[in-house]
C-alpha positions, 0 to 999 in steps of 0.5 A: 499499499506504500506505493501506487500498485500498477494500474488494472487491465479495466484501467478506463472502464467506468462502472456506476455502482447502484448496488448494497450488501454483499452480491453487488459490491463484491460483483463490483469490487472485482472490477475495481480490484482490475483497475476500472473506476467504480462509482458507488452511488449511495442514498443519503444514510449510505449502504446500510452495511456500512455500520454493520460490524465488525468494527475494530476495537481502537475505532474511535469513529465507526464510520463504517466496519469490516464488512464495508471496508472487505467488499467497497475497497477501490471505490469512489462514493458520491450521495444522491438522492434518487427520490427527487427529481434533480438526483435522477438527472444527475445519476443519468449524467452519470451514466452518460458517461459510463460503460457499465451499471450494477444494481441489485434492487428488487425487480421493479424498483428502477422503472419505478424511479423512471430509471430502468434499462430502457431509459439509460439506453436511450441516453447511452446505447453502449450501456452495459446494465447489470442486474444481480436479484434473487430469481432474476429479471423479466426481461429474460424469463419471468420467474413466479417468485420475482418478486420475493425478496432474497438473500444468501441463505435463500439462494442457498436453500433454493439453488440445491447446495444446501441439499448436498452439504451436512454431516448426513442426509436428513441434516442440510447444512448452510455453507460457511461464506456467503455462496449464494451471494458471491458467486452470483456476484462473480458469474455477474462479473463475467457476464460483465465483462463478456458484454463489454467486449461485444458493446466494445466491437458493435456499440450496443450494450445490453442487459446482464441478468443474474439470478442467484438461485440460477448461479447456485444450481449452476455451482451444483450441476452435478445433481442435475445430471446424477438426476438426469442420468440415473434418476437419484436425488443427491442428498448430504454425504458428510465429509466424504466423495460420493463416488471416490475414495478416499477423497475427503476429510480425516482426523489429525491429532490437532484438528482436520486434513484433507486428502484425494487419493482416489486414483490408483497412483496416488493411492499407492503413493498414500500407502507407502507414506502411511507404511501400509504397502499392502493395502495397495494390491488388497482385493478390497483396495486394488481399484478405484471401484473397489476403494469406493465400494469399501470406503470405510475401510479406506478412511479407517487404514488412513485415519489410524496413521493420520490421527496419530500426527499433527497438521504441520507433521502431516504437511511434511509427510504428505505436502508434494507428494499426494493430493493433500491440505490441512483444514485451516482457520484464519489464524493458521492463514494469517500466519501460513507463508503461502498467503503471505507470498500470495498476498492474499492479506492486505493492510488497508488504512481505515479512518478511526484506526490506528496503524492499519487493519487486514481485508482479503486481497484479490486471487486474480493476477496478471503479469502486465496488469496485476491489479490489487488492492489500492484504496480503501473503501471511501467514507460516505459521499467522500468523492461527491464533489469531485466527481460531480465536478468531472460531469461539468457541475460548477461549485455553485450548482454542488452547493445548491444541490446539498442545500436541497438534501440531493447531495451530501 
């Protein structure tokens, strides 16, 4: 953070960001990390995640918490009251010079404001307009649930991922991170850039519609082909793969590890590493099919070895030899050399906090335009005046709009 990061591959791409919570901001964060100019348009009260925790113990101001800091880095903030005509007109000015607009309101909200895609397209035919909603937008296929509000847990439940996750067939479990938000965000960023590529060649933008539930189903693609090809309904199967063995979690003396030694060569290597070479040609373990048919015996044999060793000891034994990884928590991650070498824990300034706090880095690296975290998340309306001046607004106009409550 001491020196400016190199320009990202998306330098010059202007994104108007009307999103809040997680899915939309994560999508625009991905674009900002790669160099796009993201203008976060907030209502006078701000994105409601600004005041969500956690707050650092030494934070004397509480201007925003860790949630907001994590997914709104590299953005600029402008406050516009879109309930007022002048605020909507200012947004139209921003749209006229933008490449992309992203929003995650419920279906119909932008239309009621007079800012639907068809209106914005008239102002800027090249605009790529993206929405992220629980059940998609009627423009590409009207869901009977189109008016239902949705968050991560709803998308996880209805998209199928909970139905195959859990300790046993009767106990579905929510995935820890918000995959019902974050994976749709990634899909939206992909769709946006596909549409931007086409707009650059044709001069015409388009509507990019991402349904959170749809993306979660796409993430769970194997349940579809299991049902279609076998007529079976996959259920939660704990920490083991349904038809590969060993491919899952095993005990260590101080936690758990993951192994994926389902192929014959890796199984043979694993048997030698645990001092059980006689298992290689045992009739119950000699082939992938045999190991799957006797998976309890497979796991018992390997677990008898791994449970006697710590995760770090097993890293020395298995690391680089078979597909293996210890189950880490964030305390392990924060001190592991891989994540340091890859700059995946990034220190940033935080208003009200002495020193710096850490957020997750970007996992997408490019050799010429690396991207990354260049700036902390913005204060509410921190860049309002600068952005409006760039649009040709005078100081007198800005002051008048502020008096009217259109700006903050």
